[in-house]
VOBA-1610 file (N, C-alpha, C; in pm, whole numbers, padded with zeros to 5 digits, always signed):
BEGIN
Met+05850+07839+09575Met+05825+07928+09470Met+05945+08012+09479Thr+06033+08059+09351Thr+06134+08075+09345Thr+06136+08232+09324Lys+06276+08290+09388Lys+06251+08379+09451Lys+06285+08493+09336Thr+06298+08623+09327Thr+06381+08692+09204Thr+06390+08792+09273Tyr+06513+08897+09239Tyr+06577+08992+09248Tyr+06652+09110+09168Gln+06660+09233+09147Gln+06745+09282+09051Gln+06835+09359+09126Ala+06942+09329+09011Ala+07076+09443+09097Ala+07168+09500+08955Thr+07239+09574+08984Thr+07358+09597+08879Thr+07440+09603+08928Gly+07503+09547+08797Gly+07670+09498+08858Gly+07739+09468+08689Ile+07895+09475+08750Ile+08013+09428+08703Ile+08052+09299+08668Asn+08070+09247+08556Asn+08146+09114+08560Asn+08313+09118+08603Leu+08316+09051+08694Leu+08459+09062+08722Leu+08525+08908+08717Lys+08440+08811+08708Lys+08533+08664+08649Lys+08401+08586+08644Ser+08452+08478+08572Ser+08382+08384+08459Ser+08444+08259+08481Gln+08392+08161+08473Gln+08483+07995+08452Gln+08322+07918+08364Ala+08405+07858+08310Ala+08289+07746+08258Ala+08229+07639+08355Leu+08101+07561+08317Leu+08027+07503+08382Leu+07966+07422+08281Gly+07986+07342+08248Gly+07956+07214+08209Gly+07979+07237+08018Glu+07875+07227+07929Glu+07926+07270+07807Glu+07892+07369+07765Asn+07776+07397+07826Asn+07709+07537+07788Asn+07714+07679+07836Asp+07741+07629+08036Asp+07736+07772+08053Asp+07830+07826+08138Lys+07824+07928+08224Lys+07911+08004+08297Lys+07888+08031+08461Ile+07972+08020+08527Ile+08006+08102+08649Ile+08011+08221+08625Ile+07939+08367+08674Ile+08010+08465+08683Ile+08008+08499+08774Thr+08136+08579+08863Thr+08123+08658+08970Thr+08091+08798+08955Ile+07980+08870+09017Ile+07961+09005+08981Ile+07957+09081+09108Leu+08048+09194+09051Leu+08014+09305+09157Leu+07929+09408+09141Thr+07828+09404+09251Thr+07695+09451+09199Thr+07647+09553+09323Lys+07611+09675+09305Lys+07582+09789+09397Lys+07477+09743+09529Glu+07407+09669+09485Glu+07287+09621+09602Glu+07333+09535+09683Phe+07355+09431+09657Phe+07451+09335+09699Phe+07579+09212+09716Gly+07681+09357+09665Gly+07800+09318+09724Gly+07850+09184+09599Leu+07956+09110+09603Leu+07999+08984+09540Leu+07909+08933+09497Ile+07847+08862+09382Ile+07763+08733+09380Ile+07784+08663+09264Arg+07764+08561+09293Arg+07832+08428+09176Arg+07703+08382+09094Ala+07662+08346+09019Ala+07535+08343+08891Ala+07591+08266+08804Ile+07486+08171+08778Ile+07522+08099+08651Ile+07430+08153+08545Ala+07498+08156+08467Ala+07477+08213+08292Ala+07431+08125+08183Ser+07328+08031+08203Ser+07259+07946+08145Ser+07276+07970+07995Gly+07341+07875+07910Gly+07336+07879+07747Gly+07449+07967+07747Ser+07527+08063+07798Ser+07603+08170+07754Ser+07713+08124+07670Arg+07774+08010+07664Arg+07869+08009+07579Arg+07818+07904+07466Lys+07717+07921+07430Lys+07676+07867+07321Lys+07646+07998+07212His+07637+07963+07077His+07703+08077+06967His+07584+08167+06955Asn+07494+08155+06955Asn+07310+08212+06978Asn+07283+08266+07060Ser+07384+08284+07193Ser+07317+08290+07321Ser+07270+08436+07344Ser+07205+08509+07404Ser+07188+08609+07409Ser+07257+08668+07589Leu+07317+08569+07634Leu+07400+08639+07753Leu+07558+08604+07711Gly+07517+08569+07580Gly+07693+08564+07528Gly+07766+08663+07571Gly+07746+08770+07517Gly+07813+08893+07465Gly+07820+08957+07629Arg+07684+08942+07708Arg+07639+08999+07851Arg+07690+08954+07954Ser+07772+08809+07917Ser+07866+08785+08052Ser+08028+08778+08058Gly+08089+08895+07932Gly+08193+08866+07939Gly+08246+09008+08025Met+08387+09002+08029Met+08423+09081+08160Met+08441+09232+08128Phe+08387+09307+08219Phe+08382+09448+08260Phe+08251+09467+08168Val+08169+09399+08192Val+08028+09427+08121Val+07999+09433+08214Val+07872+09586+08218Val+07770+09622+08322Val+07637+09610+08269Asn+07569+09486+08354Asn+07425+09485+08335Asn+07316+09531+08422Glu+07216+09535+08382Glu+07114+09584+08458Glu+07047+09395+08463Leu+07033+09313+08576Leu+07009+09209+08614Leu+06911+09158+08684Leu+06818+09083+08605Leu+06714+08987+08703Leu+06760+08845+08737Leu+06776+08794+08870Leu+06837+08679+08926Leu+06739+08619+08979Ser+06727+08486+08965Ser+06672+08385+09078Ser+06739+08310+09196Gln+06707+08295+09279Gln+06759+08273+09423Gln+06788+08105+09330Gly+06917+08065+09386Gly+06945+07923+09354Gly+06907+07789+09458Lys+06866+07684+09407Lys+06835+07580+09518Lys+06953+07505+09489Ser+06940+07423+09626Ser+07050+07350+09672Ser+06968+07188+09684Ser+07035+07103+09645Ser+06987+06953+09667Ser+07023+06902+09827Gln+07121+07019+09882Gln+07143+06972+10054Gln+07083+07080+10111Pro+06994+06994+10229Pro+06920+07100+10332Pro+07011+07180+10394Gly+06934+07292+10390Gly+07031+07416+10473Gly+07116+07516+10377Lys+07134+07438+10275Lys+07220+07509+10149Lys+07127+07572+10056Gln+07220+07680+10013Gln+07180+07773+09924Gln+07276+07748+09751Gly+07217+07702+09666Gly+07264+07666+09542Gly+07271+07865+09456Leu+07353+07829+09360Leu+07414+07927+09282Leu+07270+07985+09208Asp+07243+08074+09219Asp+07152+08191+09159Asp+07180+08211+09020Arg+07047+08205+08949Arg+07078+08216+08766Arg+07037+08353+08795Ile+07104+08404+08643Ile+07069+08515+08549Ile+06948+08460+08493Ser+06841+08520+08472Ser+06745+08516+08435Ser+06698+08599+08293Gln+06773+08743+08337Gln+06758+08881+08198Gln+06868+08930+08226Ala+06950+09004+08114Ala+07022+09069+08147Ala+07064+09213+08047Glu+07073+09305+08089Glu+07055+09423+07972Glu+07165+09564+08033Thr+07280+09497+07908Thr+07379+09587+07935Thr+07375+09717+07952Ile+07453+09803+08012Ile+07418+09928+08040Ile+07534+09987+07980Lys+07630+09898+08023Lys+07786+09980+08002Lys+07859+09865+07961Thr+07986+09894+07886Thr+08078+09841+07818Thr+08233+09873+07826Tyr+08323+09856+07789Tyr+08443+09927+07809Tyr+08551+09828+07660Pro+08491+09821+07581Pro+08588+09781+07424Pro+08724+09810+07448Gly+08735+09945+07460Gly+08860+09963+07428Gly+08946+09899+07540Leu+08927+09826+07688Leu+09060+09765+07784Leu+09068+09663+07654Thr+09017+09573+07573Thr+09043+09477+07523Thr+09149+09472+07406Lys+09110+09576+07346Lys+09219+09636+07272Lys+09315+09675+07272Asp+09347+09679+07398Asp+09496+09726+07431Asp+09565+09637+07560Leu+09629+09585+07539Leu+09722+09458+07623Leu+09729+09530+07751Gly+09785+09623+07771Gly+09838+09680+07889Gly+09754+09773+07961Lys+09600+09804+07892Lys+09503+09863+07974Lys+09430+09737+07990Leu+09440+09621+07956Leu+09371+09488+07975Leu+09438+09467+08089Ala+09545+09448+08109Ala+09628+09407+08226Ala+09622+09452+08348Ala+09634+09606+08337Ala+09605+09707+08476Ala+09429+09682+08495Ser+09344+09648+08397Ser+09217+09605+08478Ser+09158+09495+08488Gln+09254+09396+08465Gln+09243+09308+08544Gln+09312+09260+08684Tyr+09411+09368+08691Tyr+09457+09398+08830Tyr+09371+09410+08951Leu+09332+09552+08890Leu+09244+09621+08968Leu+09116+09521+09009Ala+09053+09434+08955Ala+09002+09342+08938Ala+08990+09260+09055Glu+09114+09192+09029Glu+09192+09121+09135Glu+09187+09185+09268Ile+09223+09278+09291Ile+09242+09338+09411Ile+09068+09381+09452Val+09014+09409+09402Val+08863+09444+09413Val+08807+09306+09459Leu+08818+09184+09407Leu+08759+09082+09439Leu+08807+09012+09590Cys+08932+09054+09614Cys+08975+09036+09742Cys+08889+09132+09855Gln+08852+09225+09814Gln+08805+09366+09914Gln+08633+09344+09898Ala+08595+09323+09776Ala+08452+09284+09818Ala+08372+09220+09878Leu+08255+09261+09946Leu+08137+09148+10046Leu+08021+09131+09967Ser+08031+08976+10001Ser+07907+08976+09973Ser+07790+08976+10087Glu+07663+08969+10029Glu+07543+09057+10110Glu+07547+09174+10154His+07615+09249+10112His+07653+09373+10152His+07666+09456+10040Pro+07575+09623+10032Pro+07545+09645+09897Pro+07777+09753+09946Gln+07804+09737+09858Gln+07925+09794+09779Gln+07935+09876+09637Glu+07822+10002+09699Glu+07807+10103+09593Glu+07966+10174+09564Glu+08064+10233+09675Glu+08105+10315+09681Glu+08222+10215+09630Leu+08261+10118+09613Leu+08332+10004+09548Leu+08297+09998+09425Tyr+08201+09978+09362Tyr+08128+09944+09278Tyr+08197+10078+09155Glu+08143+10226+09234Glu+08151+10330+09105Glu+08304+10374+09123Leu+08423+10321+09219Leu+08491+10387+09198Leu+08540+10281+09115Leu+08569+10171+09109Leu+08624+10040+09007Leu+08587+10126+08868Asn+08442+10106+08796Asn+08401+10153+08709Asn+08471+10289+08691Glu+08496+10394+08757Glu+08549+10527+08749Glu+08718+10516+08715His+08768+10401+08760His+08895+10411+08709His+08921+10328+08560Leu+08837+10175+08536Leu+08818+10142+08443Leu+08786+10250+08330Lys+08701+10359+08347Lys+08659+10431+08259Lys+08822+10548+08197Arg+08865+10576+08275Arg+08965+10629+08282Arg+09114+10613+08213Leu+09086+10410+08250Leu+09196+10398+08187Leu+09190+10348+08065Glu+09035+10346+08028Glu+08974+10337+07831Glu+09016+10448+07776Ala+08991+10560+07848Ala+09019+10665+07791Ala+09126+10729+07760Leu+09227+10673+07816Leu+09407+10689+07797Leu+09411+10715+07650Pro+09479+10773+07589Pro+09564+10801+07487Pro+09667+10670+07458Lys+09644+10674+07291Lys+09799+10552+07265Lys+09895+10644+07312Gly+09998+10555+07391Gly+10113+10623+07478Gly+10125+10660+07605Ala+09998+10652+07634Ala+09999+10751+07772Ala+10062+10656+07869Asn+10028+10721+07993Asn+10099+10632+08136Asn+10038+10543+08184Val+10012+10397+08116Val+09922+10273+08185Val+09941+10288+08356Ile+10093+10240+08404Ile+10113+10204+08536Ile+10080+10370+08619Ala+10081+10448+08582Ala+10047+10570+08654Ala+09895+10576+08684Gln+09837+10529+08605Gln+09680+10563+08617Gln+09668+10398+08696Leu+09681+10293+08695Leu+09724+10184+08768Leu+09735+10226+08914Ala+09862+10279+08921Ala+09916+10324+09078Ala+09787+10393+09147Gln+09727+10505+09038Gln+09623+10557+09100Gln+09541+10469+09145Gly+09479+10396+09076Gly+09363+10305+09098Gly+09370+10192+09238Val+09545+10209+09184Val+09537+10051+09344Val+09512+10206+09483Phe+09603+10255+09470Phe+09589+10334+09610Phe+09475+10397+09672His+09364+10430+09576His+09231+10463+09603His+09152+10342+09664Leu+09191+10250+09585Leu+09124+10081+09649Leu+09168+10082+09782Leu+09322+10087+09825Leu+09344+10083+09962Leu+09277+10209+10064Ala+09298+10298+10007Ala+09220+10394+10068Ala+09053+10390+10137Leu+08994+10303+10026Leu+08841+10287+10016Leu+08829+10162+10155Ala+08909+10054+10147Ala+08945+09994+10258Ala+09026+10005+10357Gly+09030+10156+10367Gly+09097+10218+10478Gly+09209+10143+10519Ile+09303+10109+10441Ile+09448+10001+10441Ile+09561+10094+10390Ala+09520+10230+10334Ala+09611+10300+10231Ala+09742+10334+10316Pro+09857+10333+10223Pro+09990+10368+10346Pro+10009+10490+10374Gln+10043+10534+10453Gln+10093+10694+10531Gln+10192+10721+10439Val+10180+10825+10367Val+10330+10893+10323Val+10359+11042+10283Gln+10187+11095+10401Gln+10205+11250+10428Gln+10294+11251+10523Phe+10332+11178+10602Phe+10365+11179+10748Phe+10472+11030+10776Cys+10549+11082+10899Cys+10620+10938+10898Cys+10571+10874+10978Cys+10595+10768+10969Cys+10509+10649+11021Cys+10527+10651+11197Leu+10671+10667+11200Leu+10748+10653+11354Leu+10722+10804+11416Ser+10744+10897+11366Ser+10731+11011+11431Ser+10642+11101+11404Gln+10543+11077+11300Gln+10409+11140+11280Gln+10440+11294+11226Arg+10572+11287+11229Arg+10601+11428+11145Arg+10588+11441+10996Pro+10569+11578+10937Pro+10506+11604+10793Pro+10651+11526+10694Leu+10593+11502+10577Leu+10769+11468+10500Leu+10732+11578+10377Ser+10833+11582+10328Ser+10805+11697+10238Ser+10955+11665+10116Pro+10921+11584+09998Pro+11013+11575+09913Pro+11096+11681+09854Asp+11248+11645+09887Asp+11338+11717+09857Asp+11389+11731+09709Leu+11302+11815+09619Leu+11343+11752+09504Leu+11476+11785+09404Asn+11529+11872+09482Asn+11674+11989+09471Asn+11792+11883+09491Asn+11795+11754+09597Asn+11881+11717+09702Asn+11883+11540+09623Pro+12006+11515+09512Pro+11906+11379+09411Pro+11967+11253+09525Asn+12043+11320+09673Asn+12020+11210+09763Asn+11929+11182+09885Ser+11861+11299+09857Ser+11752+11288+09966Ser+11641+11193+09948Gln+11698+11094+10067Gln+11587+10991+10021Gln+11475+10962+10189Val+11362+10897+10168Val+11302+10807+10264Val+11316+10685+10256Gly+11289+10593+10374Gly+11248+10482+10419Gly+11101+10478+10345Phe+11030+10317+10316Phe+10914+10278+10293Phe+10903+10136+10334Ser+10825+10146+10505Ser+10829+10016+10544Ser+10691+09957+10551Ile+10671+09792+10484Ile+10548+09779+10475Ile+10485+09722+10613Thr+10564+09670+10687Thr+10498+09678+10827Thr+10488+09766+10918Ala+10544+09881+10891Ala+10517+10006+10992Ala+10405+10073+10915Gly+10346+10097+10758Gly+10218+10102+10730Gly+10270+10199+10639Gly+10405+10274+10580Gly+10390+10368+10511Gly+10528+10432+10484Ala+10557+10561+10459Ala+10693+10629+10437Ala+10747+10632+10597Val+10854+10628+10597Val+10980+10693+10760Val+11072+10756+10683Cys+11089+10816+10777Cys+11200+10908+10766Cys+11337+10840+10847Leu+11418+10845+10726Leu+11531+10746+10771Leu+11623+10835+10864Gln+11614+10930+10947Gln+11691+10945+11048Gln+11647+10930+11175Thr+11495+10941+11144Thr+11475+10882+11290Thr+11471+10699+11319Trp+11449+10669+11183Trp+11488+10503+11210Trp+11614+10507+11260Glu+11719+10575+11208Glu+11831+10558+11251Glu+11821+10566+11442Glu+11793+10712+11473Glu+11806+10694+11582Glu+11732+10590+11682Leu+11632+10573+11621Leu+11550+10454+11666Leu+11645+10315+11720Arg+11705+10277+11620Arg+11789+10196+11579Arg+11906+10189+11660Lys+11972+10286+11712Lys+12082+10341+11772Lys+12031+10322+11949Asn+11905+10395+11974Asn+11888+10347+12087Asn+11817+10214+12141Arg+11787+10155+12053Arg+11753+09994+12042Arg+11874+09954+12078Glu+11948+09964+12014Glu+12123+09901+12012Glu+12140+09949+12210Gln+12145+10067+12237Gln+12168+10055+12344Gln+12097+09982+12473Gln+11989+10025+12446Gln+11877+09909+12553Gln+11929+09744+12535Lys+11940+09746+12424Lys+11998+09584+12445Lys+12103+09561+12476Gln+12217+09660+12481Gln+12355+09628+12563Gln+12365+09667+12704Ala+12227+09765+12748Ala+12230+09761+12872Ala+12158+09656+12964Leu+12087+09578+12887Leu+12026+09442+12931Leu+12085+09341+12929Leu+12169+09319+12858Leu+12286+09208+12864Leu+12365+09254+12923Asn+12411+09369+13014Asn+12527+09366+13107Asn+12476+09320+13208Ser+12300+09424+13257Ser+12232+09387+13356Ser+12264+09251+13386Ser+12228+09121+13276Ser+12184+09013+13267Ser+12288+08967+13342Glu+12433+08988+13294Glu+12569+08915+13312Glu+12570+08962+13494Ser+12573+09055+13517Ser+12608+09102+13640Ser+12491+09023+13727Glu+12359+09005+13696Glu+12314+08965+13793Glu+12340+08802+13798Lys+12359+08739+13686Lys+12412+08594+13687Lys+12537+08556+13733Ser+12643+08660+13715Ser+12780+08669+13808Ser+12726+08614+13913Ser+12648+08727+14013Ser+12620+08699+14176Ser+12521+08551+14214Asn+12420+08531+14073Asn+12340+08403+14097Asn+12366+08343+13995Pro+12431+08222+13982Pro+12450+08194+13852Pro+12293+08088+13813Asp+12218+08063+13899Asp+12107+08004+13898Asp+11926+08113+13820Tyr+12023+08212+13797Tyr+11969+08381+13805Tyr+11938+08337+13601Glu+11832+08397+13569Glu+11851+08373+13422Glu+11725+08494+13363Thr+11752+08560+13282Thr+11696+08685+13242Thr+11631+08641+13107Val+11500+08693+13067Val+11446+08675+12932Val+11397+08784+12878Phe+11419+08878+12807Phe+11413+08990+12756Phe+11366+09006+12592His+11258+09095+12577His+11235+09093+12423His+11284+09279+12386Leu+11331+09310+12285Leu+11268+09449+12224Leu+11213+09453+12134Gln+11129+09518+12097Gln+11011+09551+12024Gln+11098+09549+11875Asp+11037+09462+11760Asp+11121+09480+11659Asp+11091+09600+11574Leu+11236+09701+11537Leu+11248+09750+11454Leu+11181+09752+11320Pro+11069+09847+11314Pro+11049+09817+11131Pro+11150+09821+11021Lys+11118+09699+10957Lys+11228+09709+10830Lys+11187+09787+10713Ile+11294+09849+10676Ile+11271+09960+10571Ile+11260+09858+10406Ser+11150+09821+10397Ser+11120+09790+10270Ser+11182+09825+10092Arg+11216+09992+10127Arg+11249+10046+09988Arg+11288+10149+10008Arg+11372+10217+09974Arg+11457+10365+09993Arg+11402+10444+09855Leu+11281+10549+09909Leu+11236+10643+09830Leu+11302+10776+09771Ala+11367+10807+09663Ala+11436+10927+09579Ala+11266+11069+09593Gly+11319+11187+09631Gly+11213+11277+09669Gly+11088+11255+09546Lys+11165+11258+09421Lys+11039+11226+09316Lys+10915+11117+09349Glu+10988+10966+09409Glu+10921+10893+09375Glu+10783+10929+09545Leu+10878+11020+09639Leu+10764+11035+09749Leu+10657+11114+09688Glu+10682+11214+09603Glu+10622+11330+09542Glu+10476+11242+09524Met+10516+11145+09394Met+10445+11093+09340Met+10329+11013+09404Leu+10374+10905+09533Leu+10289+10886+09629Leu+10185+10989+09695Gln+10246+11084+09745Gln+10184+11171+09808Gln+10071+11233+09695Tyr+10091+11261+09571Tyr+09967+11308+09506Tyr+09900+11205+09421Leu+09933+11117+09483Leu+09830+10949+09451Leu+09743+10952+09580Ser+09782+11002+09680Ser+09678+11033+09804Ser+09615+11104+09855Gln+09603+11166+09719Gln+09481+11294+09727Gln+09350+11230+09755Pro+09270+11254+09799Pro+09117+11190+09842Pro+09037+11194+09674Glu+09092+11299+09584Glu+08982+11330+09462Glu+09053+11222+09366Ile+09013+11159+09271Ile+09089+11088+09145Ile+09068+11225+09056Met+09228+11227+09031Met+09275+11347+08986Met+09316+11312+08884Gln+09367+11367+08719Gln+09371+11386+08598Gln+09538+11390+08626Ile+09631+11276+08596Ile+09753+11306+08604Ile+09781+11325+08466Glu+09896+11439+08517Glu+09907+11498+08351Glu+10075+11461+08336Ala+10110+11400+08439Ala+10265+11405+08423Ala+10321+11314+08321Ala+10403+11326+08226Ala+10470+11317+08126Ala+10489+11105+08211Ala+10505+11032+08072Ala+10562+10899+08139Ala+10683+10921+08193Asn+10695+10843+08275Asn+10822+10860+08390Asn+10866+10740+08432Ser+10993+10668+08463Ser+11008+10552+08535Ser+10986+10529+08635Gly+11005+10696+08725Gly+10960+10642+08893Gly+10834+10553+08905Trp+10726+10589+08767Trp+10590+10519+08837Trp+10593+10383+08826Leu+10747+10291+08773Leu+10745+10195+08772Leu+10782+10158+08925Thr+10823+10212+08999Thr+10868+10214+09111Thr+10747+10188+09235Val+10691+10323+09189Val+10574+10339+09297Val+10491+10203+09279Glu+10443+10195+09117Glu+10356+10087+09151Glu+10395+09947+09215Gln+10482+09938+09225Gln+10579+09817+09258Gln+10564+09820+09415Ile+10604+09927+09478Ile+10570+09973+09613Ile+10450+09903+09653Leu+10382+10007+09536Leu+10208+09899+09617Leu+10163+09811+09599Arg+10233+09759+09508Arg+10221+09617+09489Arg+10241+09514+09600Gln+10375+09539+09625Gln+10396+09440+09758Gln+10300+09518+09883Tyr+10331+09645+09908Tyr+10200+09678+10009Tyr+10051+09584+10017Thr+09987+09564+09892Thr+09893+09538+09882Thr+09905+09416+09905Gln+09988+09356+09869Gln+09983+09181+09862Gln+10040+09145+09989Tyr+10121+09241+10048Tyr+10117+09196+10222Tyr+09969+09210+10320His+09905+09308+10266His+09796+09334+10335His+09672+09235+10284Leu+09658+09196+10183Leu+09544+09102+10141Leu+09607+08929+10122Gly+09737+08898+10174Gly+09775+08811+10211Gly+09790+08708+10120Arg+09813+08720+09995Arg+09844+08666+09855Arg+09915+08732+09743Pro+09962+08694+09671Pro+10023+08756+09548Pro+09853+08812+09464Ile+09888+08908+09394Ile+09837+08957+09234Ile+09869+08865+09138Arg+09818+08826+09102Arg+09837+08747+08946Arg+09829+08786+08849Ser+09782+08891+08853Ser+09758+09012+08716Ser+09896+09094+08675Ala+09941+09091+08818Ala+10054+09182+08820Ala+10197+09106+08738Thr+10173+08997+08698Thr+10290+08910+08604Thr+10245+08944+08428Leu+10137+08974+08421Leu+10106+09014+08310Leu+10153+09176+08279Ile+10138+09275+08406Ile+10234+09382+08399Ile+10355+09414+08356Asp+10408+09313+08432Asp+10532+09292+08391Asp+10577+09254+08279Ser+10530+09144+08244Ser+10545+09075+08140Ser+10555+09235+07959Tyr+10437+09285+08005Tyr+10408+09370+07915Tyr+10427+09507+07835Phe+10500+09549+08004Phe+10573+09673+07966Phe+10728+09654+07957Ala+10775+09525+08000Ala+10873+09471+08000Ala+10934+09470+07851Ala+10883+09407+07739Ala+10806+09377+07587Ala+10808+09516+07545Asn+10716+09642+07624Asn+10712+09779+07552Asn+10793+09879+07614His+10909+09861+07674His+10984+09942+07750His+10954+10158+07722Asp+10944+10133+07569Asp+10946+10308+07557Asp+10756+10357+07633Ala+10693+10266+07644Ala+10580+10280+07674Ala+10596+10348+07811Ile+10724+10349+07925Ile+10703+10384+08029Ile+10785+10494+08046Val+10943+10468+07965Val+11018+10549+08015Val+11050+10636+07874
//
């Protein structure tokens, strides 16, 4: 007997199956990521047609799939779907749509299957709602950056921006000094005081020279003597941040999803690019939707500067 179950989920990805069907990847509150067949959804008069679109939230009745191979389970099938939420404003604005796909791609990498994902589900929907509600000409990049940071925080891998990753001392943006900078190191996990980094670099050089001198001394007295040593690598500085950019990152690191009141500012582009590189490093793969952000906002430069 075929087992059925209910779930509430948002569609994040679809692909064609045969002539009339789709395979939908859905983030559900109760069971995490599931892939299910929407039978006949590509037909013109299908009741599942609109319900299988991107970013549509449905109450679902699903039947567990069967496989012709013993020990393997086939894809589940959507028996019924009742739409409870849509985001039509996202598809009417290319910038908002690109940002939404960007967030969805990160969620697809983070979400687990067969585990409740209610926090992730609620967080994604909240940011999609905020993106859709942005007025024309608003800073989509800033809202996107906030969404990315909160997804990283929920996964426990958000960059550290309030304290130096090397010394753990608090970092305060100096907005009055245009030459004030801090470093950002992807491998170290966030913001780095450049003075601390430089001091460590000099100490490493001194240690290395001391070891080389010791090795040469031992070798001169014993030609067969060979020393192998290794100093821990100094974290690479991926980018240097001005005070305003550090302030933006620290603002995003607040646990609450706060309204971004700042006017359009080109600094958000730098912040998004930093978060993109950091996210791709931790996901181990590129964010393909980011190319849409680059191409769209390059063609609509006035939207962000």
